[in-house]
ROLO-420165 format. One record per residue (C-alpha): x, y, z. Coordinates in steps of 0.5 Angstrom, whole numbers, always signed. Layout:
<atoms>
+-------+-------+-------+
!  east ! north !    up !
+-------+-------+-------+
!     X !     Y !     Z !
...
+-------+-------+-------+
</atoms>
This chain:
<atoms>
+-------+-------+-------+
!  east ! north !    up !
+-------+-------+-------+
!    +0 !    +0 !    +0 !
!    +3 !    +7 !    -2 !
!    +3 !   +13 !    +3 !
!    -3 !   +18 !    +2 !
!    -1 !   +25 !    +0 !
!    -2 !   +30 !    +6 !
!    -3 !   +37 !    +4 !
!    +0 !   +42 !    +9 !
!    -3 !   +49 !    +8 !
!    +0 !   +55 !   +11 !
!    -4 !   +61 !   +11 !
!    +0 !   +67 !   +12 !
!    -1 !   +75 !   +13 !
!    +5 !   +78 !   +16 !
!    +8 !   +72 !   +17 !
!   +15 !   +74 !   +16 !
!   +18 !   +73 !   +23 !
!   +16 !   +66 !   +23 !
!   +15 !   +63 !   +16 !
!   +22 !   +61 !   +16 !
!   +22 !   +57 !   +22 !
!   +15 !   +53 !   +20 !
!   +18 !   +51 !   +13 !
!   +25 !   +49 !   +16 !
!   +21 !   +44 !   +21 !
!   +17 !   +42 !   +15 !
!   +23 !   +40 !   +11 !
!   +25 !   +36 !   +17 !
!   +19 !   +32 !   +18 !
!   +19 !   +25 !   +15 !
!   +13 !   +23 !   +12 !
!   +14 !   +21 !    +5 !
!    +9 !   +24 !    +1 !
!    +7 !   +31 !    +3 !
!    +6 !   +38 !    -1 !
!    +6 !   +44 !    +2 !
!    +2 !   +50 !    +0 !
!    +3 !   +57 !    +3 !
!    -3 !   +62 !    +2 !
!    +0 !   +69 !    +2 !
!    -6 !   +73 !    +4 !
!    -4 !   +80 !    +2 !
!    +2 !   +80 !    +7 !
!    +5 !   +87 !    +8 !
!   +12 !   +84 !    +9 !
!   +16 !   +79 !    +6 !
!   +13 !   +73 !    +7 !
!   +12 !   +71 !    +0 !
!   +19 !   +73 !    -2 !
!   +22 !   +69 !    +3 !
!   +18 !   +63 !    +1 !
!   +19 !   +64 !    -7 !
!   +27 !   +65 !    -6 !
!   +28 !   +60 !    +0 !
!   +23 !   +54 !    -1 !
!   +22 !   +53 !    -8 !
!   +19 !   +46 !    -6 !
!   +13 !   +50 !    -3 !
!    +7 !   +52 !    -7 !
!    +6 !   +59 !    -6 !
!    -1 !   +62 !    -8 !
!    -2 !   +70 !    -7 !
!    -9 !   +72 !    -6 !
!    -7 !   +79 !    -7 !
!   -11 !   +81 !    -1 !
!   -13 !   +79 !    +6 !
!   -19 !   +74 !    +5 !
!   -19 !   +73 !   +12 !
!   -18 !   +66 !   +15 !
!   -24 !   +62 !   +12 !
!   -23 !   +65 !    +5 !
!   -15 !   +64 !    +5 !
!   -16 !   +57 !    +8 !
!   -21 !   +56 !    +2 !
!   -16 !   +58 !    -3 !
!   -11 !   +53 !    +0 !
!   -16 !   +47 !    +0 !
!   -18 !   +48 !    -7 !
!   -11 !   +48 !    -9 !
!    -9 !   +42 !    -5 !
!    -8 !   +35 !    -8 !
!   -10 !   +31 !    -2 !
!   -17 !   +29 !    -3 !
!   -19 !   +25 !    +3 !
!   -17 !   +21 !    +9 !
!   -15 !   +13 !    +7 !
+-------+-------+-------+
</atoms>
C-alpha cells in the first residue's frame, strides 16, 4: 500500500517572523508524500518573497488581498491535491 498524499496548508498574513521556522520544520518531517502550500493572504511584509526564494518546493499562492482566515484557507483547500483520509 502506498502512503497517501498529505497536503499542508499554511495561511500567511504578516508571517515573515515565523515562516522560515515553519518551513524548515516541514523540511525535517519524515512522512514521504507531502505537498506544502503557502497561501499568502495579501501580506504587507516579505512572507511571499521568502517562500519563493528559499522554499521552491512549497507551492506559493498569492491571493492579492486579505481574504480572512476562512477565505484564505478555502483558497488553499481548492489548490490542495490530497483528497481524503485513507
